[in-house]
Structure formats: C-alpha cells, structure tokens
C-alpha positions as CSV (number, residue, x, y, z in Angstrom):
1,M,43.4,8.7,32.8
2,T,42.7,6.1,30.1
3,V,39.0,6.2,30.9
4,T,38.7,10.0,30.3
5,L,40.8,9.6,27.1
6,N,38.5,6.8,25.9
7,S,35.3,8.7,26.7
8,F,36.8,11.8,25.0
9,A,37.7,9.8,21.9
10,L,34.2,8.3,21.9
11,V,32.6,11.8,22.2
12,L,34.8,13.0,19.4
13,A,33.9,10.0,17.2
14,V,30.1,10.5,17.9
15,E,30.4,14.3,17.1
16,A,32.3,13.5,13.9
17,F,29.8,10.9,12.8
18,L,26.8,13.2,13.5
19,G,28.6,16.1,11.7
20,F,29.3,13.8,8.7
21,K,25.8,12.6,8.6
22,A,24.4,16.1,8.7
23,W,26.8,17.1,5.9
24,L,25.9,14.1,3.8
25,F,22.2,14.7,4.3
26,R,22.6,18.4,3.4
27,N,24.6,17.4,0.2
28,I,22.0,14.7,-0.7
29,R,19.2,17.3,-0.3
30,A,21.1,19.8,-2.4
31,A,21.7,17.2,-5.1
32,N,18.0,16.3,-5.1
33,L,17.0,19.9,-5.4
34,F,19.5,20.3,-8.3
35,R,18.1,17.2,-10.0
36,L,14.6,18.4,-9.5
37,G,15.4,21.8,-10.9
38,R,17.2,20.2,-13.9
39,F,14.2,17.9,-14.5
40,A,11.8,20.9,-14.4
41,Y,14.0,22.8,-16.7
42,S,14.2,20.0,-19.2
43,M,10.5,19.4,-19.0
44,S,9.8,23.1,-19.8
45,F,12.4,22.9,-22.5
46,L,10.7,19.9,-24.0
47,L,7.2,21.5,-23.8
48,T,8.2,24.7,-25.4
49,F,10.1,23.3,-28.4
50,K,8.9,21.6,-31.6
51,P,8.7,17.7,-31.6
52,Q,11.7,17.2,-34.0
53,S,14.0,19.4,-31.9
54,R,12.6,17.7,-28.8
55,L,13.7,14.3,-30.2
56,R,17.1,15.6,-31.2
57,W,17.5,17.1,-27.7
58,I,16.6,13.7,-26.0
59,L,19.0,11.8,-28.3
C-alpha cells in the first residue's frame, strides 16, 4: 500500500514539476517577446523623433 502511495506521490511531484517548468518557460518566453516588442517600439520611437525630444524621452 505504501509503495503505491509513494509512487503515486512521486508521479504527482514529477507531473507538477514538469507543468511548473512548462508554465515558467512559457512565461519567460512571453516576457522576452514583450521586452523585444517594447525595445522595437522604443527604437522606432527614438528614430522618428527629433534629437532633443529623444534625449528628454531617455532621461
């Protein structure tokens, strides 16, 4: 009885760990995409505006 309970708990722990890892990876990937989009947006923003407003935006 204890053996089946232990193996069941082990399987649950592994499933939870894999699910958490997949969730974390998906969140990291989404955060990286968001950061990339924000970077591209700020770059286009910097390139389209005048140098003095560009400096003011950076500061």
